[in-house]
N, C-alpha and C positions, 0 to 999 in steps of 0.2 A: 504494500500500500504506500502511496505517496501522500504524506501528511504535512500540513502546514500548521504550526502551533504559533499563535499570536497571544502573548502574555507578557506583561511588564515585569513579572517576578522572575528574576534570573535563576533563582534556585529551582523553581518549577520547570522552566524551560530546559535547564541543564539536566535535571533528573529525568524528565520525560524523553528528552532527546537521546540520552544514553540508553534508557529502557527500550524505546522503539527500535533503535539501531541494533541492540542485542537480539531483539526478536525478529530481525531481518527486514525491517521496514525502512523506507527512506523518509527522513524528516527534515524539514526546513523550519527555521525559527526566526521570529521577529519579536523584539522586545518593545515595540511601540506600534500603535494602530496605523499611523500613516504609512510607515514602511511595510507593514503587513498587507495593507490594501494594495500597495504597489506590487508586492509579490503575488497577490491573488490575480492581479490583472496581467502579469507578465508570464505566468505559468499555470498549468492545469494540475490540480491536486485531487486525490480521491476524496479527501475529507479535510475540512478546516476546523481545528480546535481553536475557539475564539473566547478569550477572556472578555467578559462584559464590562468590567470596571477597570479602566486604565485611564491615566491622566492624559489631558490634552485631546486625544482622539480615541474615544472608547470603542468597545465592541459594538455598542448600540449605534455609534456614529457610522461604523463600517456597514452594519446592516442597513441603516437608513440610506446611505450613499448607494449601495448596490440595488436596493429596492427602488429608489427614486430614478435610477438610471437603467432600470430593467435588466440588471445583470445578476440578480440574486439566484435565479433558477438554474444558472450554470454552475452553482457551487453547492456542495453538501456541507452545511455549517452546523457544527455541534458546539453550543456555547457552554462555557464553564463559569461559574460564579461562586464566590465565597459569601457574597452578600445575600441578604434575604431579597426575594423578588416577588412582587405581587402577582396575583392571578391575572390581573389586567395586563401587566407587562408581559407575562408568558403568552397570553392570547395574542397580544400585538406582535411579539417577535415571531410566533408561529404563523400568523396571518401574513407576515411579510416574507416568509419563506425559510425561516430557521427550522432545521430538522428537529433539534431537541435542545433541552436546557438541562444541564447536569450540575450538581452541587459539588464544590470543592470543600474539603479535600476528597479525593477519589483514589481508590486503590488502582495502581497502574494496570494490573492484570484484569480487573473488572472493566476498566476503560477500554483496554485493547479488545476484550471479548465483545463489548458493546459495539465498538467501531467495526469489527469484523462482521457482526450481525447487520449493521447498517449498510455495509457495502455488499452483502451477499444477495 
């Protein structure tokens, strides 16, 4: 699987990057939203793991940009959040084309199993 992980937490991106590589997957990482969006537009990924809460240009900003520019349906986006998220926010994200919303922290094995089910 070709995975793009967009998260401002370097510890999370380092840990997931090492884990997915050990499991035989290709992973690209961005630690800010603007760069992550550029990576999404420059290459095709099987799945994008997107942190919702990032400074400056958040995961929600990325979703809104893709939705507003009719580009969201060409991506499989799985969001990750450590923050509480309202049911209204979940409904809005899904209506804009987000595949799923997962809570952090998440066990890497469980996340990989989930992503493999998403892509099968």
